[in-house]
MIDOSE-1310 file (N, C-alpha, C; in nm, 2 decimals, decimal comma, always signed):
residues 80
msde	+10,60/+13,76/+21,03/+10,72/+13,83/+21,00/+10,83/+13,73/+20,96; +10,83/+13,61/+21,02/+10,93/+13,51/+20,98/+10,92/+13,46/+20,84; +10,79/+13,44/+20,80/+10,77/+13,40/+20,66/+10,82/+13,51/+20,56; +10,79/+13,63/+20,59/+10,84/+13,74/+20,51/+10,99/+13,75/+20,50
lrtt	+11,05/+13,73/+20,61/+11,20/+13,73/+20,62/+11,26/+13,62/+20,53; +11,20/+13,50/+20,55/+11,24/+13,38/+20,48/+11,23/+13,40/+20,33; +11,12/+13,45/+20,29/+11,09/+13,48/+20,14/+11,19/+13,58/+20,09; +11,21/+13,69/+20,17/+11,30/+13,79/+20,13/+11,45/+13,75/+20,11
ilel	+11,49/+13,67/+20,21/+11,63/+13,61/+20,20/+11,64/+13,53/+20,08; +11,55/+13,44/+20,05/+11,56/+13,36/+19,93/+11,55/+13,44/+19,80; +11,46/+13,54/+19,80/+11,45/+13,62/+19,68/+11,58/+13,70/+19,65; +11,63/+13,76/+19,75/+11,75/+13,84/+19,74/+11,87/+13,76/+19,70
arrr	+11,89/+13,64/+19,76/+12,00/+13,55/+19,73/+11,99/+13,50/+19,59; +11,87/+13,46/+19,55/+11,85/+13,40/+19,42/+11,87/+13,51/+19,31; +11,82/+13,63/+19,34/+11,84/+13,74/+19,24/+11,99/+13,77/+19,22; +12,07/+13,76/+19,32/+12,22/+13,78/+19,31/+12,29/+13,66/+19,24
gpdk	+12,23/+13,55/+19,25/+12,29/+13,43/+19,18/+12,39/+13,36/+19,27; +12,43/+13,24/+19,23/+12,51/+13,15/+19,31/+12,66/+13,20/+19,32; +12,70/+13,30/+19,25/+12,83/+13,35/+19,25/+12,85/+13,47/+19,35; +12,74/+13,52/+19,40/+12,74/+13,63/+19,49/+12,66/+13,61/+19,61
ticp	+12,68/+13,69/+19,71/+12,62/+13,67/+19,84/+12,54/+13,79/+19,89; +12,46/+13,77/+19,99/+12,39/+13,88/+20,05/+12,42/+13,88/+20,20; +12,40/+13,99/+20,26/+12,41/+14,00/+20,41/+12,27/+13,99/+20,47; +12,26/+13,92/+20,58/+12,13/+13,91/+20,64/+12,06/+14,04/+20,67
seaa	+12,15/+14,15/+20,69/+12,09/+14,28/+20,71/+12,01/+14,33/+20,59; +12,05/+14,29/+20,47/+11,97/+14,34/+20,36/+11,83/+14,29/+20,36; +11,81/+14,17/+20,40/+11,67/+14,12/+20,42/+11,60/+14,18/+20,53; +11,67/+14,20/+20,64/+11,61/+14,26/+20,76/+11,57/+14,41/+20,73
ravg	+11,65/+14,48/+20,65/+11,62/+14,62/+20,62/+11,50/+14,62/+20,52; +11,49/+14,53/+20,43/+11,38/+14,52/+20,33/+11,25/+14,49/+20,41; +11,25/+14,41/+20,51/+11,13/+14,38/+20,58/+11,10/+14,47/+20,70; +11,20/+14,51/+20,77/+11,18/+14,59/+20,89/+11,19/+14,74/+20,88
gerw	+11,24/+14,79/+20,77/+11,26/+14,93/+20,76/+11,35/+14,99/+20,86; +11,31/+15,09/+20,93/+11,40/+15,15/+21,03/+11,42/+15,06/+21,15; +11,34/+14,96/+21,17/+11,36/+14,87/+21,29/+11,43/+14,74/+21,25; +11,51/+14,75/+21,14/+11,57/+14,63/+21,09/+11,66/+14,56/+21,19
rdlm	+11,73/+14,64/+21,27/+11,82/+14,58/+21,37/+11,75/+14,47/+21,46; +11,62/+14,50/+21,49/+11,54/+14,41/+21,57/+11,52/+14,27/+21,51; +11,54/+14,27/+21,37/+11,52/+14,14/+21,30/+11,64/+14,06/+21,27; +11,76/+14,12/+21,31/+11,89/+14,05/+21,27/+11,90/+13,91/+21,33
ddar	+11,86/+13,89/+21,46/+11,87/+13,75/+21,51/+11,78/+13,66/+21,44; +11,66/+13,70/+21,41/+11,57/+13,62/+21,33/+11,62/+13,59/+21,19; +11,68/+13,69/+21,13/+11,73/+13,67/+20,99/+11,85/+13,57/+20,99; +11,93/+13,57/+21,09/+12,04/+13,48/+21,10/+11,99/+13,34/+21,13
diar	+11,89/+13,33/+21,22/+11,82/+13,20/+21,25/+11,76/+13,14/+21,13; +11,69/+13,22/+21,05/+11,62/+13,17/+20,93/+11,73/+13,13/+20,83; +11,84/+13,20/+20,82/+11,94/+13,16/+20,73/+12,00/+13,02/+20,77; +12,01/+13,00/+20,90/+12,05/+12,86/+20,94/+11,95/+12,76/+20,90
dlar	+11,82/+12,78/+20,91/+11,72/+12,69/+20,87/+11,73/+12,66/+20,72; +11,74/+12,77/+20,64/+11,75/+12,76/+20,50/+11,88/+12,68/+20,46; +11,99/+12,70/+20,53/+12,11/+12,62/+20,50/+12,09/+12,47/+20,53; +12,02/+12,45/+20,64/+11,99/+12,31/+20,68/+11,91/+12,24/+20,57
ngdv	+11,82/+12,31/+20,50/+11,74/+12,26/+20,40/+11,81/+12,25/+20,26; +11,93/+12,31/+20,25/+12,00/+12,31/+20,13/+11,96/+12,43/+20,03; +11,88/+12,52/+20,08/+11,84/+12,63/+19,99/+11,95/+12,74/+19,98; +12,03/+12,75/+20,08/+12,14/+12,85/+20,08/+12,26/+12,79/+20,15
eisq	+12,37/+12,86/+20,13/+12,50/+12,84/+20,20/+12,53/+12,96/+20,29; +12,58/+12,94/+20,40/+12,62/+13,05/+20,49/+12,77/+13,05/+20,49; +12,83/+13,16/+20,47/+12,98/+13,16/+20,47/+13,03/+13,28/+20,55; +13,16/+13,27/+20,59/+13,22/+13,37/+20,67/+13,37/+13,37/+20,62
kgtv	+13,41/+13,49/+20,57/+13,54/+13,50/+20,52/+13,57/+13,40/+20,41; +13,47/+13,37/+20,33/+13,49/+13,27/+20,21/+13,47/+13,13/+20,25; +13,46/+13,09/+20,38/+13,45/+12,96/+20,42/+13,30/+12,92/+20,45; +13,25/+12,81/+20,39/+13,12/+12,77/+20,41/+13,11/+12,72/+20,56
ldpd	+13,00/+12,76/+20,63/+12,98/+12,73/+20,77/+12,88/+12,62/+20,78; +12,90/+12,53/+20,88/+12,80/+12,44/+20,92/+12,68/+12,51/+20,99; +12,56/+12,50/+20,93/+12,45/+12,57/+20,99/+12,42/+12,53/+21,14; +12,47/+12,42/+21,18/+12,45/+12,37/+21,32/+12,57/+12,40/+21,40
gpwr	+12,67/+12,45/+21,34/+12,80/+12,48/+21,42/+12,79/+12,61/+21,50; +12,88/+12,62/+21,59/+12,89/+12,74/+21,67/+12,97/+12,85/+21,60; +12,90/+12,94/+21,54/+12,97/+13,06/+21,48/+12,90/+13,18/+21,52; +12,98/+13,29/+21,50/+12,93/+13,42/+21,53/+13,01/+13,52/+21,45
gpir	+12,96/+13,64/+21,45/+13,03/+13,75/+21,36/+12,95/+13,76/+21,23; +13,01/+13,84/+21,14/+12,95/+13,87/+21,01/+12,94/+13,74/+20,93; +12,83/+13,73/+20,86/+12,81/+13,61/+20,77/+12,76/+13,66/+20,64; +12,77/+13,58/+20,54/+12,71/+13,60/+20,41/+12,62/+13,49/+20,37
irat	+12,53/+13,51/+20,28/+12,43/+13,41/+20,24/+12,43/+13,40/+20,09; +12,44/+13,27/+20,04/+12,45/+13,25/+19,90/+12,34/+13,15/+19,86; +12,27/+13,17/+19,75/+12,18/+13,08/+19,70/+12,25/+12,95/+19,65; +12,19/+12,84/+19,66/+12,26/+12,71/+19,61/+12,19/+12,67/+19,49
């Protein structure tokens, strides 16, 4: 499931392009269907890993977040 989430996050973010963002819930919904909420923590963790690798940026209210920093609340994911 993790590989599918990772692939979906990257595909969705790349499809939107570097000027737009996705919500981790979009990937969770695409992979998990009705049980998407169960995947939200995994989607956020995978987004952190992708940001550490430089594949995406994670932002909150327009500010890019440190993937290793202590953040919570709604985030957005952008392809780099």
